[in-house]
N, C-alpha and C positions, 0 to 999 in steps of 0.2 A: 342766399342760402346756397352753401358749400354742393357741388355735387359727388357722387359717388367717386365719381370719374377724376373728381381735380387732385387726390393723391397717387392716382397711377399717371398722371399726365404728367404730374411734377420729378418722378421717380423716374418716367423715360427719361424726360426732356435731361434731366442730369445726368442718367447712364451715356443718354446718345451724345450730351455734351464734353463729355469725358473723353471721347475716341479722336485720337488725334485726325483722322480722314475728312471725320464733319467739319473739326473747330479750323484744319484748314481751308474747306469751302465755303463755310460759314462768314471765316477772316476775310476771303476773296471778295464776296458779294454782299456786305456789311451795309458796308459804309458807303457804298456806288456800286450798284450791281448790277453787274454786264448786261440781265437783261432789257432793266431797265434802267437807263443811265439817267445822273443828275442832270447831266448836261442840256438834255430835254428841260426848256423851262414853261413851254406852253401847253396845259394840262388836258387840252384839248389831243396836241399829238400825242401824249402819254396813255391817254387812251387809247388810242388807234395802235399804238405798241404794245396796247397789252393783248389787242386779238390776233396783231397780226405773229405774238411771239406763239401761237397755238399752233400745234403740229411742225414745231420746229425742233429737232435733235440736238440734245447739250455738244456734240462735236460738229455743228454748224450753230454754235453761239456766234464768232466771228464770221460767217456769211451774213447772219442774222441784226449785228450790229451794223455792216457797210448799209445795209438795205433800210434802217433805221436811219443811222447818220445823215443819207441822201436824202428821206423824206424829212427829215429835218431843216435842211435846209432848203426845201424847196416849202414848206411852210404848209398849212393845215388848210389856209383857203386855196392856194395856189394848184394842192392834190385834188378837192372838192373838185376843182375845175377842169381837170386833167382829163384826156379822154380816156377812153377802157384800154385803147392799146397803145398809151404809155404807163398805164399803172401798170400794165401786163409784162412793159418792160422792165419797168423801177422792181415790181415782189416777182421776177423769174427766178432769181434765186435762190427761195425761200420758197417757189411751190404754191401750187392752189391758187394762181391767181385771183379765179371767178370768185371763188369765195372770200379772198381777202378784197377785191372790190365790193361786192356785194355786204362788205360787212364796211367800210370806209363809209360808202354812200348812206346804209340804213344810220352807223355812228351821226353822217352830219344830220339826216334828218330829225333825228330825236334832239341833240344840241340846241338845231334852228329852234324847237320846242321848247325846251327849258330857257333859251334867251327870252322868249316871249315870252314865259311866266316868269321870267328873274328867276330862275333854279340855279345858283354855283354849285358843283359838286366840290370843289374846293375848297369853297367855303369853311369853318370850322362850325358853323351852327348846322349846315345841314346834314337832315337824318343818314346814316350809314345804309341802315336797313332798307327805308325807304328807294334810294338812288340803287341800290343792288339789284332790289325786284323790278323797279321800273328800266333797267339797263337790260336786265334778261329778259322782262317778256317783251321789248319793243327792235333789240337792235338783231337783226338777221345772223344767224350764227354766234352769240352768243350765251355760252350756257351759264349758270349761276358761278363755275370756276372763272369764266370772263367777267362777269361785273365784277367779282371780289377783286381781281384786280386790274381791272381798270378805274373801276373805284379808289382804290387805294394806292397807286402809281398817278392820280390825278393831287389826291391830297397830300401825299408823301407818306415814305416809308414806315413812319412812326404814328399812323393817324389810329391804330388800333385794332387794324383790321387782320386776321389769319385769313387768307385765304384756303383755299382746298379742293385741291384737286381728285381728279377721282380714283388714281393711286393711293390715296390719301383715304377714303371712304372704305373701299376696298383691303387694301391690306395693314393702314396705320389701325384704322378704325378698332379694326378684332383686335389686333396687339393691346389696346388700348380697351378690351370687354368692352367697346360701343356695339351697339343695336340700333343699327340705323332703317331707316324705308329705304325700298329699292324703287327709289324716284327721285331726279335731280335734286328734289327738297333736302336730301341727305349732304348735298354741301354745305345749303344751308344752316342746318341743324347739326353738324361735326364745328362748322367756324364758331357757331354764337358755345358751343362747349367747350371749345378751344379758348377765346377769348373770354369766358369768363371764371376759366381756369386763374388764368394769368392775372387776371383785375383782382381777382380775391386775394392774393400775396404777391403783389408785384417787387416786394423788397426781395421775394427771397428768391423769385426768379432771376433776378438781377446779378443777386448776389451769387450764382449759380455760373453768369458769363466771368466773374472773377474768380473764383473758386479756381475754374477750369482754363484760365490764362486765356480766355477769347482774345486777342486785343481789335475792339472793336470800340465804336462809341454811338452810346445808348443816353438820347437828351435826359436829361435830370427832371424834368416835367413829364416824359411820355412811360407809359404801359414799355413794359418786355415785349413788345406782342412781333416785335419784326423781324429777333434776334431766336424767339422761341417758333416763328414761323418759318425759317432759315434751319437750324436745327430739327424741326422735324420734319422738313421736306427732304433733305438732303440725309435722312437715317432712313427714311423709306427709299428713296433712290439708291444707295449704296446699300442697305442691307436688307429691305423689306423687296424689290426688283430681283435679286435673285434667285433664293435668299444668299445670306452670308450664312457659312458654316455655324456663325458665332449666335445664331439667331435663336430660342427658345423652339422647340417646333411643339409645346402646350400651353404656347401662349393662347388664349387671355390666362389661363388654370394656373399658371404659376408665372410670380408676377415680379419674377427677374428680369425677363425677356429676354436677354442677353446670358452667354459668359455663365449659364447652371449647369446640374447635372446632366441636364436632358440635352446638352449640345453636344457633337463632335468635336471630337477631341484629334 
């Protein structure tokens, strides 16, 4: 059954995808994401990278990439065997060494349990919702957002997950007329609404990428959830974090969101 938010989500994605600055960011991050590069093949390292990318500013993405490259060169098993001093030296450029080391240790414990239970998060048949809940509940320092990102990166960009960060909950959801609970579960509620909207009309969302000239590769057998995620996350970053003078000040009452009669000229 269609959600009352589906139409508004489609219209916002359509409008956001038409903006040149968003198209540039989407194209730069869609086929090979700067935060979660394809060169990392070990899904355990991908889950580690998803957690270590938190609290890193966008202007530090190159510094972060250098840390992740060194981590990948060492390998997940070697990292878990490293001393706290060695790990501190590795993550010092991106800060918060204690939190990042704790995340690694906790992640290793969860993955050891999953291995005993023969749970493979990268397997196509593994339930996404169960994995996200387990990860968020058991990995120290992992919010729902981190769990969503970790499972997505482990399974691949086009696995159907649309991660939701705090800015999407506090700024994008109101623009879409969503009312969410004031608790961490809001990230999961919003994720499901966004994912269901894309699954309800995948061909229409896929067509938007072509209509607006996005030079990206979306697999034929995949819903365009990864593309929609990038469009929304960069709309939030570039137009809601400011906010932009193009953004309607009467959202969600006005359905135009941008460039309407209420915006400043």
